C-alpha positions as CSV (number, residue, x, y, z in Angstrom):
1,X,-16.6,65.0,-6.4
2,X,-16.9,66.3,-10.0
3,X,-16.5,70.1,-10.3
4,X,-19.8,70.1,-12.2
5,X,-21.7,68.7,-9.2
6,X,-24.6,71.0,-8.3
7,X,-24.6,72.7,-11.7
8,X,-27.3,72.0,-14.4
9,X,-25.8,71.8,-17.9
10,X,-27.6,71.8,-21.3
11,X,-25.9,69.2,-23.6
12,X,-26.4,69.4,-27.4
13,X,-27.5,66.3,-29.3
14,X,-26.1,65.9,-32.7
15,X,-22.5,66.6,-33.9
16,X,-21.3,68.1,-30.6
17,X,-22.8,65.4,-28.4
18,X,-19.8,63.0,-28.3
19,X,-17.3,65.7,-27.6
20,X,-19.4,67.2,-24.9
21,X,-20.0,63.9,-23.2
22,X,-16.3,63.1,-23.4
23,X,-15.6,66.4,-21.7
24,X,-18.1,65.7,-18.9
25,X,-16.5,62.2,-18.4
26,X,-13.1,63.9,-18.1
27,X,-14.6,66.1,-15.4
28,X,-15.6,63.0,-13.4
29,X,-19.2,62.7,-14.3
30,X,-20.8,59.3,-14.8
31,X,-21.9,59.5,-18.4
32,X,-22.8,55.8,-19.0
33,X,-26.6,56.3,-19.1
34,X,-26.2,59.5,-21.1
35,X,-24.3,57.7,-23.8
36,X,-26.6,54.7,-23.8
37,X,-30.0,56.4,-23.9
38,X,-30.6,58.7,-26.9
39,X,-34.3,59.1,-26.2
40,X,-34.2,60.3,-22.7
41,X,-33.9,64.1,-22.4
42,X,-33.5,64.8,-18.7
43,X,-30.8,63.1,-16.5
44,X,-31.5,64.6,-13.1
45,X,-29.0,62.5,-11.2
46,X,-26.1,64.1,-13.1
47,X,-27.7,67.5,-13.7
48,X,-27.8,67.1,-17.5
49,X,-30.5,68.2,-20.0
50,X,-30.2,67.2,-23.7
51,X,-31.6,69.1,-26.6
52,X,-30.9,70.5,-30.1
53,X,-27.8,72.8,-30.2
54,X,-29.9,75.7,-31.3
55,X,-32.1,75.4,-28.2
56,X,-29.2,75.4,-25.7
57,X,-29.0,79.3,-25.4
58,X,-32.7,79.5,-24.9
59,X,-32.7,77.1,-21.9
60,X,-29.5,78.7,-20.5
61,X,-31.0,82.2,-20.9
62,X,-34.2,81.2,-19.1
63,X,-32.3,79.6,-16.2
64,X,-33.5,76.1,-16.9
65,X,-29.7,75.3,-17.1
66,X,-26.8,77.0,-15.4
67,X,-24.4,76.2,-18.2
68,X,-24.6,74.9,-21.8
69,X,-22.5,73.8,-24.7
70,X,-23.4,74.9,-28.2
71,X,-21.6,75.9,-31.4
72,X,-20.3,79.4,-32.1
73,X,-22.5,79.3,-35.2
74,X,-25.6,79.1,-33.0
75,X,-24.4,82.1,-30.9
76,X,-23.6,84.2,-34.0
77,X,-26.9,83.4,-35.6
78,X,-28.9,84.2,-32.5
79,X,-27.1,87.5,-32.0
80,X,-29.2,90.5,-33.0
81,X,-28.6,91.9,-36.5
82,X,-30.4,95.3,-36.3
83,X,-29.1,97.9,-33.8
84,X,-32.3,97.5,-31.7
85,X,-32.3,93.7,-31.9
86,X,-30.6,91.8,-29.0
87,X,-29.3,88.3,-29.0
88,X,-29.5,85.7,-26.2
89,X,-28.6,87.0,-22.7
90,X,-25.9,84.5,-21.9
91,X,-22.2,84.7,-21.1
92,X,-19.7,82.9,-23.5
93,X,-17.1,81.6,-21.1
94,X,-14.8,79.2,-23.0
95,X,-13.9,78.0,-26.4
96,X,-13.9,74.2,-25.9
97,X,-12.0,73.6,-29.1
98,X,-13.9,70.6,-30.5
99,X,-16.5,70.5,-33.2
100,X,-14.5,72.7,-35.5
101,X,-16.3,73.8,-38.7
102,X,-16.1,76.8,-41.0
103,X,-18.9,79.1,-42.1
104,X,-18.3,79.7,-45.8
105,X,-19.8,81.3,-48.9
106,X,-19.9,78.9,-51.8
107,X,-21.2,78.8,-55.4
108,X,-21.1,76.6,-58.5
109,X,-17.7,75.8,-59.8
110,X,-16.5,77.9,-62.7
111,X,-17.0,81.7,-63.0
112,X,-18.6,82.9,-59.8
113,X,-22.3,83.5,-60.4
114,X,-22.5,85.9,-57.5
115,X,-19.8,88.2,-59.0
116,X,-21.8,88.2,-62.3
117,X,-25.1,89.1,-60.6
118,X,-23.5,91.9,-58.6
119,X,-22.0,93.3,-61.9
120,X,-25.2,93.1,-63.8
121,X,-27.9,93.7,-61.2
122,X,-26.0,95.1,-58.2
123,X,-27.5,92.4,-56.0
124,X,-26.8,88.7,-55.3
125,X,-29.2,86.0,-54.0
126,X,-27.9,83.9,-51.2
127,X,-29.5,80.7,-49.7
128,X,-28.7,79.8,-46.1
129,X,-29.9,78.3,-42.9
130,X,-28.1,81.2,-41.2
131,X,-29.8,84.4,-42.5
132,X,-28.4,86.7,-39.8
133,X,-24.8,85.6,-40.3
134,X,-25.2,85.8,-44.1
135,X,-26.8,89.3,-43.9
136,X,-24.1,90.6,-41.6
137,X,-21.3,89.2,-43.8
138,X,-22.7,90.9,-46.9
139,X,-23.2,94.1,-45.0
140,X,-19.7,94.1,-43.6
141,X,-18.3,93.4,-47.1
142,X,-20.3,96.1,-48.7
143,X,-22.5,94.0,-51.0
144,X,-26.2,94.1,-51.6
145,X,-27.9,90.7,-51.1
146,X,-31.2,89.0,-51.0
147,X,-31.3,86.3,-48.4
148,X,-33.3,83.2,-49.0
149,X,-33.8,81.1,-45.9
150,X,-33.9,77.3,-46.4
151,X,-34.3,74.5,-43.9
152,X,-33.2,71.4,-45.9
153,X,-30.2,70.8,-48.2
154,X,-28.9,74.2,-48.9
155,X,-26.6,72.9,-51.7
156,X,-29.7,72.4,-53.9
157,X,-30.5,76.1,-54.2
158,X,-27.6,77.1,-56.5
159,X,-27.8,73.9,-58.5
160,X,-31.3,74.8,-59.5
161,X,-30.4,78.4,-60.3
162,X,-32.6,79.8,-57.5
163,X,-29.7,81.6,-55.9
164,X,-26.1,82.7,-56.8
165,X,-24.4,81.4,-53.7
166,X,-24.9,79.8,-50.3
167,X,-23.7,80.5,-46.8
168,X,-23.3,77.3,-44.8
169,X,-21.3,75.4,-42.2
170,X,-18.8,72.8,-43.5
171,X,-16.3,70.6,-41.7
172,X,-14.5,68.9,-44.6
173,X,-16.1,70.4,-47.7
174,X,-17.0,67.0,-49.0
175,X,-20.7,67.7,-49.5
176,X,-19.8,70.9,-51.4
177,X,-17.4,69.1,-53.7
178,X,-19.9,66.3,-54.3
179,X,-22.4,68.9,-55.5
180,X,-19.9,70.8,-57.8
181,X,-19.7,73.8,-55.4
182,X,-16.6,75.6,-54.4
183,X,-15.8,77.7,-51.4
184,X,-15.4,81.4,-52.4
185,X,-15.0,82.9,-49.0
186,X,-14.4,81.7,-45.4
187,X,-16.5,83.8,-43.0
188,X,-15.7,82.4,-39.5
189,X,-14.4,79.3,-37.8
190,X,-16.8,77.8,-35.4
191,X,-16.1,75.5,-32.4
192,X,-18.1,74.4,-29.3
193,X,-18.5,77.0,-26.7
194,X,-19.4,76.9,-23.0
195,X,-22.1,79.4,-22.1
196,X,-23.6,80.5,-18.7
197,X,-26.7,82.0,-17.4
198,X,-25.8,85.5,-16.1
199,X,-27.6,85.0,-12.7
200,X,-26.1,81.5,-12.2
201,X,-22.7,82.9,-13.1
202,X,-23.0,85.3,-10.2
203,X,-24.7,83.1,-7.6
204,X,-22.6,80.0,-8.4
205,X,-19.4,81.9,-9.2
206,X,-17.1,79.7,-7.0
207,X,-18.4,76.4,-8.6
208,X,-18.2,77.8,-12.1
209,X,-14.7,79.3,-11.6
210,X,-13.5,75.9,-10.3
211,X,-15.0,74.2,-13.3
212,X,-13.4,76.7,-15.7
213,X,-10.0,76.1,-14.0
214,X,-10.3,72.3,-14.6
215,X,-11.5,72.8,-18.1
216,X,-8.6,75.0,-19.0
217,X,-6.3,72.2,-17.9
218,X,-7.8,69.8,-20.4
219,X,-6.1,69.6,-23.9
220,X,-8.9,71.0,-26.1
221,X,-10.2,74.0,-24.2
222,X,-8.9,77.6,-24.3
223,X,-10.1,80.9,-23.1
224,X,-12.5,82.6,-25.5
């Protein structure tokens, strides 16, 4: 019997999907239908729910899933920024090792526009899909910044002169290079993480511990 039997797990669609499904298969779960049907969301026979990576912590926190897989970028972005602002109430159990990307600050090639804006105005404008991560990074590095949140292609913002720099996630840097942008700073490396609902972590401790034991024996996973 698979060690995941009896546990409900939230699986992210998108870039982390294949790695997550490969992991479930390595644990003995029958993933054939999961791989074949990209429209179905709930796979009750194997205890899997599929969704956007950013929704995984929401479902796990609410107890709709006992466990979930999502990117470290999602967990960092959903962590509270202000002292009285709290992030998702989930436990981060394991760095699964796949889906490696780097959160970077980038700007147009040549003299750094952000440096010039800081020198002249004392503030830099930054476009990003990750406003909390960007704001924390600027705060921790002692810079004043105006954050512009965008939903689409963030690379467009500095090319049009709307901002001085961007904060974004990159795997290879190809999209940045194709848009004449260069990495100025690496903020954090992000990989897929296994998270748990706190109540499930307590009530199903034996099952989850057994699962963690098997996961740690697989090549990619390591303790967080």
